[in-house]
N, C-alpha and C positions, 0 to 999 in steps of 0.2 A: 684290541684297540679298535675303536669305531672308525670306519672309513671317512676321511676328510683330507683337507690339505691346508697348509698355512701360508698366509700372505707374507711377503718380504722374507722368503726363506733364505737363511744364511746371511741376513742383513740386520744386525742388531743396532740398537741405538736410535736416536732421533734424526741424525743427519741424513741418512738415505731417504727416510720418509719425507723430511722437509724438502729435500731437493726434488723428489718425485712430485710432491703436491705443488710446489712452486712452478716447476716447468710444465706440469700438466695444465694447471689453471692459466698459466701465461700463454701457452699455445692455443688453448681454447679461446682465451680472451682475444688473441691476435686474429683468430678466425672470425669471431663475432664482430670485431672492429672492422674487418674488411667487408663483411656482409652489410654492416651498418652503413659503410660508405656507398655501397651499391643502392641500399634502401633510400639514401638521400636523393639519388637520381630518380627512383621510382616515385618518390613523393612530389616530384615536379609535375606529375600528371594530374588529371582531374580527379576529384573525389569519387569514390565508388557510389553508385546510385542503387545498389542492390544489397540484399541481405543474404549472403550465401549460407549454405548449410555446411559448416566447417567439418563436422565429424563425418558426414556422409561423403564429402569429397575425398577425404583422406582414406576412408575405408574402401571406396569404390575404385579410385584411380591409383592409390599408392599401395595399400595393403593387398587389395584384390588384383591390382595390375590389369584392369579391364582392357585398357588400350593395347597392352602388350599381348594379352591373352588372345585378342582378336587378330593379331598379326600373323603373317605367314612365316614358316620356318626360315625361308630364304632371307627374311628381313632381320634375322638374328634373334628372334623372339626366345628360343630355348636358352641360348647362352645368357641373354639379359635376365631371364627369370632365375637362372642358376646363380648369377652374380647377386641379384637383388635379395632373393630369399636366403642365400648363403650369408650375405653381409648382415641381413636382418637377424638371422639366427645368432651370429657372433655378437651383435649389439645386444640382443636379449640376454645372451649368456653373460656378457659383461655387466649388464644392469642387474641381473639376479645375484651375481656374485657381490656387487657393490652393496645391494640392499642387505644381503646376509652378513657382510663384513661390518657395515656401519649401522645396521639396525639396532644392535645392542646399545648404542649411544642414546637412543630414544626409547629404550625399553623393549625392543623387539628381540625375539630369540634368534640365534644363529642356526638356521635350519640346514646349512650347507654341510651335511654330514649323513652318514648312514645310507639307507637305500636311495634317498633323494639324490645324494651326491653321486652314487654309482650310475643312476639313470641319467643324471645331468651330464656326466663325463661321456657316456656312450652316445647319447642323442646328439650333443653338440659337436662331438668328434666327427660324427657322420655328416652332419649338416655343413660343417666347415669345408668339407671336401667339395660340396657344390660350388662354393665360392671360388676355390682355387682352380677347379676344372673350367668354370665359366670364364674366369679371367684369362686363362691360357688360350681357350677357344677364341675369345674376343680378340686377343693379340694376333693370333694366326689369321683370323678372318680379316682384320683390318690391314694386315700386311698384304693379303691377297687383293683386297679392294683397292688399296693404295697403288699397287702395281698395275691394276686395270684402269685406274682413273685416267680419263682423257682418251683412251683408246676407243675408236668408233666401233659400234656393234650393229649387226643387221637386225632390223625389227622383224620378229617372227611372223607378224601379220601382213605388213605391207611389203616386206622384202627390201625396204630402203635402208641405207646406212643412217644410223641415228647416233645420238650421243649416248654415253654410258648409261646403262639401265640402273647403275648404282652410283648416283651422283653424290658420292661421299668424299669429303676432303679430309686429309690427315695432316696434322702438324706433329713436330717432335714432341710437343707437350702431351699429345694423345698417347703416344707410346710410353712416355715417361709416367703418365698417370696409371696406365695398365701395369707398368713395371713396379710402381710403388705399391699398388694393390696386391700384386703377386707376392712381393717381398713381405708385405704386411701379413698375408695369410701364411706364407711358408715359415716366417720367423716365429709366428704364434705356435705352429706345430713343433718347430725345432726347440722352442722354449719348453714346451710340454715334455718333449723327449729328454731334454737336459734335466728337467726336474726329476723325472723318473730314474734317469741314469745316476744322478748325484744323490738321490734320496729314495731308494727303492722301497715300495710297500707291497704287501701281498695282493692288493686289489688293483694294481696298476694296469692289468690287462683289460679292464673296462674302458680305459682310454686307448683303444686299439691302435690308432694312428700314432699317437705319442709313444706308446709301448714299442711299436715297431721301430721307430726312429731311435729309441733309447738303445736298441741293440747295436746301433752303429756308433754309440758313444760309451762303451763300457768303462766303468771306473772314472767317470767325469768328476773332476774336483769341484768343491763348492765355489772356488774362485772362477772356474770356467762357467758354471751355471750363472753366477752373478753377472759375468761379462755378457753372456747371451741375453740375460734379462734386460740389462741396460741398453743393449743394441736394439732389442725389440721396441723398447720404449722410445728410443730416438726415432725409429720409423713411424711410430704412432704420432709423435709430436710433429714430425715432418708432414704427415698426412693432414693433420689439422691445419697447419699453416698454409700448405699449398692448395688445399681444397678450393678456396675462392678463385684461384687463378686457373683452374682446369675445368674442362667440360663436366667433370664430376660434380661441380657445384650444383648441378641439377638435383643431386640428392637432397639438398636443402631447399633450393628455390622451387623445384617441382612440387614439393610437399606444400609449400606456401601457396603456390598457384592452385593446386587441387583444393586446398582448404578454402580459398577465396573464389573458386569457380562460380560464375554467376548463375549456373543452372538454367540458362536461357535455352530455348530450342535452337538447334543449329541454324535454322533458317531465319532467325530473328536478328536483324541488325541493331546496333545501339541507336537509341533515339537521339535526336538533336534538340538542344535547348533553343527553340526558335526565338524566345525573348532575348536571349543573349546575342543571337545572330542579328536581331533587329537593332540592338544597341551598338554592336561592334562592327557589323558588316562582314565579319569573318566566320567561315564555316569549315568544318572538317579539320584535318591534320596538316598544317603547314610545317610544324615542327613536332618532334617527339613528345614534347610536353602537352600537346593537344590531345593525346590519347589518355585513357583512364590509367590510374595507378596499377590496376590489375594487369592491363595489357602491357605496360612497361615492365612490370615484374616478370611477365611470361617470356619476354625477350631474353632475360638472363637464364631462363630454364632451357633454352634451346641447346641441344647437344650436337647440332650440325649432322644429324644422322642421315639426312637427305631423303627420308621417306616422303615428305611433302612434295619434293621435286619429282621423285620417281613416279608418283601417281597423277601429277598435274597434266591435264590434257593439252594445255597451251605449250608447255615445255616439250611434251611428247610430239607435238606437231611441228616443232622446230622454231617456236617463237622465243622472244627474248625473256619472257617471264620465267623466273626461277624462284619459287616460293621461299626456299631456304635462303637465297641471297637477299630477298626482300626483308626477311627477318633480321639478317645480319646487317644490312644497310641501315635499317631503322634503328637498330641497336647502336650502331656507330654514331648516328645523329644525336642520340640521347646524350652522348658524352661530349661531342664537339659542337652541337647546336646547329647543324646545317639544315637546309630545307629538305623535307622528306620527299616530295615529288621529284625534285631535281636529283637527289642522291639515288633514289630507287630507279628513276627514269620513267617518264610519262608513258612511253611505249609499253613498258612492262606492266604498268598499272592498268592501262586500257585493255591489255590482252587477257585479263582474268575473266573467266566465265562464271565466277561465283558458285561453282559446282560443289564446293566444300570437300572435295576429295582430300585436299591437304589437311583440313581440319579433322576429318575422320581418321586420317593416318597418323597424325601427330601424337606421340605418346605422352607429351607434357602439356597438352590442352591449349596450345597456341591457336588463336583464332585469326588465321591469316586473312580471311575474307573481311573481317572487321577492319583490320589494318589497311587493307587495300581500298575498300570503299570509303573509309574516312579520308584517305588521301585524295581519292577521286572527288569527294565533296568539295575539297579545297580548290581543286582545279576547275570544277564547274562554277563555283562561286566567284572565281577570278576570271571567268569567261574564257577559259583555255580548252574548251571542247568545241570542235568544229566538225564539218562533214556530216555523214549520215547519222552519226551519234546524236548530234545536236538537232537534226531534223525530227527524229522521233520524239524528242522532248517538246518541240514546237507543236507537233501533231497532238500529243496528249494534252498539252496546255490549251490548245485552240479548239479541239473537237471532242476531247474526252476519250479519244481512241488512239491506240498506238498505230493503227492503220491509217489514221487521218481522215476517216470517212464520217459523214454526218450522223448524228444520233438517230435520225429516222431510219437509217439503213440497218440498224440493229433488229428491225422487225421484218426485214425482207424474207428471211428464211422461214418465217412462220406461216407464210401464205398457204392457205388450203389445209392447214393442220389443226385448226381449232385449239390454239395454244392460249391458256388463260393468262391474263395479265393482272398484276397487282392492282393497277389503277381501276380495274373493273369492280373491285369491292367484294369479290367472292372470297370466302375463307380458304386458306391453304395450309398445308403442314410443312412443305418444303419449298424454299426458293431455289429455282434452277438458275444458277449463275452461269450465263453463257460465255462471257468473256469476249474480248476484242476479236481474237482469232476465231472462236466458235461462231461468231456472228458474221464474219467478213471473209475469212479464208475459205476457199471453195472446198478443200479437202476436210478442213475442220468442221464446216457446215454439215457435211455428211455424218460426222460423229454426233453433232448436236441434234440433228433430226432423228438419228437412230436412238439416241438416249431418250428423247421426248416420246417417241412411239413406245419404247419399252416401259417407261413410267406409266403411260396411258394404259398399256396392256395389263400392267401389274396392279392398276387401281390406285396409284399414288396421287394424292391431292397436292399438285404442285402449281406454281405460278412463276412467271418471268417478269422482269422489270421492263423489258423492251427498251424504248428510247430513254427511259430513266436510268438505265444502267450506264455506268461510266468506268473507264479503266481503273483497276485497283491501284495503279501507280507503281506496280512492281518494276517495270523497266526503268522508270525515272529514278526510283530509289537505288537500284543496283548500279545505274550509271553514275549516280552521285548528286542528282537534282532533288534534294530533300524538300525544297519549297513546293515543287510540283506534286511530289508524293503526298505531302500533308494536305494540299488542296484537294486532291482526289479522295484521300481517306476521309476527310471531314465531310465532303459532299456525300459519299456513299453511306457513311454512318448516319447522316440525317435521313437518308432514304430508308435505311433499315429501321430506324426508330419510327418513321412515319407509318410503316406497314407492319410493325411488330415482328420483324424477321428475327428468328432465333436459330433456325436450322437451314443450312445451305448445302446444295450438292453442285459440284462443278467438274468438268472434264479437263480443266487446266491445272496442273500441279503448281504452277507459279501463282495463280489466283488463290488456290487452296492455301499455300504457304503464307501468303500475305494476309489473307482474311483471318486465318486461324492463329497465326503467330505474331502478327504485328498490329492488327486493328484493335487489340485490347488496349493499346496506349491511347485510343481515341474513344474509349467508353463502350466499345462493342463487346458483347458477350454472345459468341456464336459457336454453334456446333457445325463444323464444316467437314463434309464427306467428299472424298473423291468419287467419281462416278463408278469406279470399279468396286469400291466398298459398298455402295448402295446396291449394285447389281449382285454382289456376293451375298448380301443379306436376303435379297429377293429370291435368289436361287436356293439358298438354304431353307427358306420358308416354303418352297415349292410353288412360288408365284411365277417363276420363270424357269426355263430349262437352261442348262449350261451350254456353252458353245460346243459344237461337234467337230473334232479334228482327228485326223490320223496322226499317231505318234511320230514326231520328227518332221512333220510337213510344214510346221510353222515355228519360227523362233520369236522370242519376245525381247524387246528392248526396254529395260528399266530406266525411266527418267530419273535424273539426279535429284530433282526437287520432290519426287515422289518416294523413291526407294531409300536413298541415302539420307536426305535431309528430313524427311517426315516418316521414315521407317515403314513405308507401305509397300510391301513386295509380295506378301502371301495372298492377299485378296485378289490381285489381278490374275494370279495363277490358278486360283480356285474357280475361276469363271469357265475353265476349259475341261471338258470331259472327253473320253474316247468315243469315236464314232460308233453309234449303234448300241450304246450302253445306258441310255437315259432311263430305260424302264427297269434297270437292275435295282433291286432293293437297297443295294450298297453302291451308289453312284461312284464311278471312278473319276473323282475330281482330282486335280493335280495336288499332290502332297506337298508338304513343306519343303523348304530348301535343303533340309537335312536328308531328304530322300535320295536314293541312289539314282544314277543316270538312267537305268533301265525302267525306273518307275516314273520318269518325267515325260509328260506328253509334249511339252515344248522342246525343241532342239536348243538346249541352253548354250549360250556363248560362254567363253571362259570367264568373262567378267559379268556378273549379274548381281541382282539384289543391291545391297549397300555398297558393293564393290564395282558397281556398274561403271562403264566408260561414258564420258560426257559427249553429247552430240555437238556442243559448241554454241548453243543458242543463248545460254544464261548470261546474266550480267549485262544485258543490253547488246550482246555481241551479235544477235540475229539481225540487228539493224545496222551493223557497222561493216565497213568494207574489209575484205579479207583476201589474202593471196590464195589462189586455188590449192597450192601445195602446202598450205599451212592451216587447213581446216581440220579441227579435231574430229569432225564427223566422218572423215575419210577412214581413219583407223577403226572407228566403231563399225562403219559399214562393212569393212573387210572382215572384221571378226564375226559379224552377224552372218555374212555370206559364207564364211568358212564352215558354218554348221551344216551346210547342204540344204537348208530349208529354202523353199521357193516363195515363201510368204513371210513378211515381217510384221508382227503385231506391235502396236504402239499404244500408249495411253496418255499422250501429251501432244497438243497441236504444234508446239515449238519443235519437239523432236521429229515430228512427222515432216515438217517443212525442211529441216536440216538434213535428215536422213534421205529424203527423196532425192535431193541434189547429189548427195554423196554416193548413194547406191547406184544411181545412173552413171556417175563418173567412174565408179569402180567395177562396173559389170555391164556386159552387153546383153545378158539375158533379161527376160521380162520378170521382174520381181515385184510382187504386189505388196504395197504398204496398206495396212488396214488397222483401224482402231478396234480395241477389244469390244467396245459397244456394238460395232458392226458385226463382229463375229457372233456375239450373243443374239443379235437380231436375226441373223441367218437361221439360227435354231428355233426361233420363236415366231417366224413369219408363216 
């Protein structure tokens, strides 16, 4: 007899099948009805303005689990992968069985027999174990984290007592969900064992898990098998009905979120309909319905895992901001219609540095920064921003500079350097975008001069705008003043068009992000390079030498807006070579982040590249008042100093300003802060 198995074993007649199909479709229908109820809330939001790549999103974030794959084991990544791929395998097994069973109704052969059947039984028996082990592991981990919740922990870097490093909350429904999944998996195996025990076949050993369980049920009667079969089906129906009420609903919602992912760069904020603002006088998110439908849908995908809060620099510094709580609060307003800023709290909204660490960590693609900035826009439009935050907006609007200095001062740094200006009419290949800090902050001016001299030495045909350059509007947009941002963007784009600018290099990651990721909305088509990228190219071409450092003498701080938000972390490291090896035919440039510690010239801090820690300057926070003991830069400075390096290399003027204050506060020794361009200039002077 050919190996196979029969459906509805020991259940003859049409009644059992009728009951099975009625209850199965009824439970699935109840599940879909409940999700449809949630979808009605999502539809209150604004229409989507992008065309997502549905297939790519599902493949990347659901099937390939890219976010989870990039997580640390301590975040529970292994157990989540076991649960997901184990559950997926069971779903595939059920789907294949259904196709084979019902395929003959439309002329397809039933291939669930012979060698295929034996392979099917062995493979999915093994994969199902992943699911059960992962669920059990998740249960034990959640029990441990639940016990730890609320207990203060000592920060390993600063030594201060801090809140739990695992800000995860647990409800009875979470344990019930894991229990239901565990019972679902176990009863599936028990049912398999019961089938083998009640109806033994010579090929049963291919189902090795079920075969082992069958040995515990010798001589099981057909009635006993049928009872176990119906009990398993009751668990399946209960799972369908309960799914929309549990955090497990992300199985469905996260798939929809991934399918509708806008595929926007992480650093690009949603644009504002300025015409609608002119008509209504209202901007941003006063209520949940003011967000897009995709953003509202993403709120239902939240699992309350707490990863966003764990990596938040504001939360880590002791501020009120808790990204997970922000998502939950906005989710609540979706149902009850309360005011978003009031529910979330204005203090929490203003505490955000827009570093996007939360967005990077979120496994279900929630864009916390979008949610927060849209609420800020509403506060600014209502005139509810005061103090130093409002001052920088006035300075940008009045002078075109976040520093509040006159446009003519943008050319002070050029004196005696023979810097070409666009208005002189000479052709150029690259526009050197200096930025407000690069022209006016004394430390940043040193970077600007070093970069200009390096480009001159390398023979780069560049030009500057001088007093025609104006703030990109980045601080205004992140604070929430979209009107000022649009004014700045439109002005700068006209200047770019006037001089035919297509390629820009800048030493400011914030300028880079805005010019490359957001100016496209205003008709700009720009290739924007960070100065470390251009220097990397020039060194590779042999036009400049790499910086000369002794291994471990210098540590490097990755800026959030460069490394995490724009994924530029290798180029800065390739600027550095070991002392005395520039004439080697194989230059010892710093290798990729995958290199081992002993191959790294920089003394790398624990958090680097895309996992870097925020200095606290983003989101307009550099211009806002802050309690000394709540500065995110303090923890970052402590981590950089813990490397033992006596020099800190930076590649962002904002980071340099914030870390300078934090390093001095955290350390009595003389620690030199220097931009990478200055290090390269040392080797080329």
